N, C-alpha and C positions, 0 to 999 in steps of 0.2 A: 292594685286591682284585685277584686275578690272574684273567684270563680264560683258559679252556682250559689249566689247569695240566698240566705233563707228569706222566705217570704211568708208572712202571716196574713191570713185572709179572714176578715170578719164578715159574717154572712148576711147582715142587714135584715130587712123585713122579710118574714116568712112568706107572706102573700104577695109575691113579686116575681120578676123574671130572673132574680139573682142566680139561683142554682142553674137555670137553663143556660144563661150566658157563660157561667163557669164551666158547665159540662162541655160546651162547644169550644171554649178557649183552651181547656186542658188537653184537647186532642193534639195540639201543636206545641206543647210546652213541657214535655216529659223530662227535659234536661235540667229542670230546676228543682230546688228543695222547697216544696209548697206545703204549708201547714194551714189547714182550714180549721177555724175555731167556731163551733156552734153546736147544733143538734144533728147527730148522725141519723137519727130516725127520720127527721125531716129530709135530710139528704137522700136517704134510701127511698123514701116515699116518692119524691119528685123524680129521682133517677128512674125508678120503675115506670112511673106514669108517662114520662116524656120519651123514654127509650133512646135518649141521646147518649152517644159515646158508651155503648153497653159494656165495653171491656174495662171501664174505669172502676177501680176498686181500691180506695184509699186504705192505708194501714192505720189502725187505731193506735194512738200513742198517749202517754201522759204529758202534762204540760211541762214537765221538767226534761223531757227527752229532746236532745238536739241531734237531728239526723246527720249522718256522715255521707250518706248516699243520696243521689237525686231521686225524686219520686214525689208522690202525693200522699200526705199524711193527714190525719184528722184527730183533733182533740175534742172529744164529746163532753160538753159541759152539762148535758142533761141526761146522762146515762141512767140515772136513778128515777127518771120521770116516765113511767110506763104509759101515761095518758097524754103525752105531749102532742100526739097527732089528733086528739079528739077535737080541739078547738078549730082546726082548719076545715073540718067537715060541717061546722055549725054555721048558721046564717050570720052575716056580719053584724056585730053588736058592740056596744061599748066595752064589754068584757073581752071579746075577741080582739078588738083594736088595742086594748091595753096589754093583752098577752103578747101580741105581736111586738109592741114597744118594749116589753120586758126582755123578750128573747133577743131582739136587736141590740139593746143596751148592754146586756150581759156579754154577748159576743164581742161587741166593740171594746168594752172595758178590758176584757181578758186579752184580746189580740193586741191592743195598744200597750198593755202592761208588758207582754212578752216581747214585743218589738223593741220597746225601750230597754228592757232588761238584757236582751240578747243582741242588741245593736243590729237589728234586722229591719227589713223594709215592711211596710204595712199597706196592704190593699184593703180598702173599705168598700164593700158592696153597698148599694143604696139603701137608705132607710126611709120610712115614712115619718116626716117630722111631726105630724099630728099624733101618730101612734106613740112616738117617743115622748112627746110632751105630756101624755097621760101618765108617764112614769116619772119624768123630770120636768116640772112645770116650765122652767125657763129654757128648755132645749130649743135651739134655733138651727141646729145643723151640726154635722160631724166636725167640720172645720173649726167652728167656734168652740165646740165641746173639747176638742183636743188641745186647743190653746189654753183653755181654762184648766183642764185636767193636769197639764204639765207646767202650768204657770209660766208660759213663754210667749213672747211676741212672735206672731206668725203672719204670713200673708197668703192669701188665696191666689193661686196662679192657674189660669186656664191656658192650655197649650195644644196647638196642632202643628203640623209640619212647617207651616209658614208664619205663624203668628203666636206671640207670647203676650198675654194680657193679665195684669195683676189688678187687684181691687184695693181702693182706699177704704171702702166700707163694705161689709159683707151682707148679712141678713138683717137689715133694718128697713123700716118703711120709708118711702120716698120723702115724706114730710120731715123725717129726722135727718136727712142727708146734709142739708146746708150747715146746720149747727155742728155736725160731726166732722166737717172738713176744717181742720186747723193746721197751722204750720207744722206742728210736731207730728200730726198724723201723716201729712205728706212726706215729711223728712224720714220718719221711721219706716213707712211702707216703701218709699223709694230706695232706701238703703238696703232693705231686705231683697227687693227685686234686683238691685244692682249686684248684691252678693250672689244671688242665684245665677244671674247671667254670666258672671265671672266664673262660677263653678263649672259651667258647661263650655268654658274655653273662650269666651268673649272678653278680651283684655280691657277694652275701653267701651263699655256699653253706652249706646245712645238711647235714652228713654224719653218717649213722648208722653206728655201729661195732658190728659183730656181736660177741657174746660168744663165747668159745672153747668152753666147756662147755655141755651142755644146761641151760637155764634159768639161764644165767650162774653155774652152780655151786650155786645154791640156798643162798647164804650159807655156802659151804664144805662143804656136805654131799656134793656131787658132785666138787668140786675148788676150789682156792683161787686159780687163775690169774686169774680174772676180777676178783678184788679188786685185784690188781696193775694190771690193765688199767684199771680205774676210776680208780685214783690217777694213772696215767700220763696218761689223757685229761684229767683236771683240770689237771695240770701243763702239758700241751701247750697247752690252751686259754688258760691264763694267760700263757704265754711267746710264743705265736705269734698272728698275725692269722688265726684259724681258729675255726670253730664245729663241734665234735665232740659228738655226743650218744651216750652209751652207757657201758658196753657194754649192748647190747640183745639179748635172746634172738632168734636168727635166726627161729624159728617165729612170733615176734610181729612182728619188723621187716618181714618180707616180706609180711605181710597188707596188702591194698590200703589199708585205712583208715589204716594207719601209714606205709607207704612213700610215699603221696601227699604227706605232709608234708615229705619229704626231697628233696634235690636229687641225692644220691649215697649209696652204701653202700660201706663198707670191710669186706670179709669177711676172716676170719682165714685161710682156706685154700681151695684150689681148688674142691672140690665144694660147699662151703657157699655160694659165690657163683655158680658156673656153673649149678647145677641150677635155681634159681629164675629166673634171667635167660633161660635157654634155654626153660624150660617156659612162660614168659610171652611168648615171641616168636611171633606169628602169621605164617604164611607164611614161617617160617624167617628173618625179617628181624631178624637180630642180627649184630653184627660184633665183632671183637677188635681193639682199638686198643693200640698201644704208645706210651705218652706219656713224654717225657723225652729223646728223641733229637733230633738237629738237623733231622730231617725227620719227617713224619707217616708212620707205618706202620699199615696197616689190612689186615685179613684176614677171610675168611669164618670163621664160628665153628665149623666142622665139620672133620672129618679127611678123608683122601684117599678113603675109601669104595671100597676096592679091589674089594669084592664087587659093585659096580655098574659096574665098568670096561667100557666099550664097549657097555653095555646101552641107552643112550639115554634113561634114565628119571630121571637126576639132577635135583634141584631147584636152580635157580640163584638163589633168593631172597636168600640171604645175600650172595653176590658182587654181585648187582645193587644191594643196599642199600649196600654199600661204595662202589660207583661213584657212586651218587646223592649220597652225602655228600661225596665228593671233588669232584664237580661244583659243589658250593655255594661252592667257592673257599676261599682261605686268606688270612688277614691276615699281613703280614710285619712283623717288628720288626727294627730296625737293631741291637739289642743282641745280642751273641753269647751263646750258651747258657752259657758259662763265666763270664760277667759277671752272670748272672741268679741269683736265689735259687732253690734247689731244682730246678735243671736245666730250666727252662722252655724248650721248643724255639724255634728261630728261626721256624719255621712254626707259627703258631697257627691251629687250625681255627676259622674264623669262625662256623661253624654245622654242626659235624660231625653232630649229631643234633638232634632237637627237644628243647628243654629239658624236664626232668622236671617 
């Protein structure tokens, strides 16, 4: 168990609630080693305008500095840019949007690099996908970017205190989902979810697999994809050390009486999984976990909320929940990720959330 693990934070989109929720969250987490990676001028500007947590004053450090003491530190990636505040006072334009994307991507790249290098955790604050796509045309989200950047198989997991939901497919259009659901996709994602659940102390996880079609196709009346999924699940259960149940119609699986019998859920597509887990998250206590990297990545489960920028009313519950889970510590394993089955990370969350 590691005490006061280092946490790198990427700042995300500048025209967002990111700094506001960070100011609020840092009030209660002074016992950690927190390193924010981004623009210190933007930090100071919003800190002054919002007046939240006025005593907060991070120590400026270089990217090579590893703190021994708990506290809040800041790596300023834009110290040489005296005009960095100019664009946020201009009307929203393509140039402004692209600049936001550039700042977000630079922060993400450096924070991820340092998390990997120093075996630390990574907290990613929300980005605007459109702004980032103006910088990197194929950008579809931080989860997908991290998997590509580190060339590793990952899974997106949304978690609240009573429900763990992972996705077979991430950020693709609904018309692409059926052709993306294959036996190997289900097997790979299910094994990663199984690995995560075991890492938080569930010895023999029971994983419910959502059907693709309404009512799992009603024996082919609505679609026959779920017949294939059923056969694949049977074959995967026989071949792997895993317990998959399904396919189960999502409107049945997410009922309390059913989901309470499960340790995790594998949803076929984005909204099938995210709608129930977010709807069941009280006080916005839900986080997004990327599992399969060499380091733990965790993020609030919401977007940048540009409409609430500088209004001082943003809810910090999701980010606070992420911090709470990181503070519970991580178990280390001496085995490298590439020597483990199914990409299990070197850092295993010893108790990322309460067991389902």
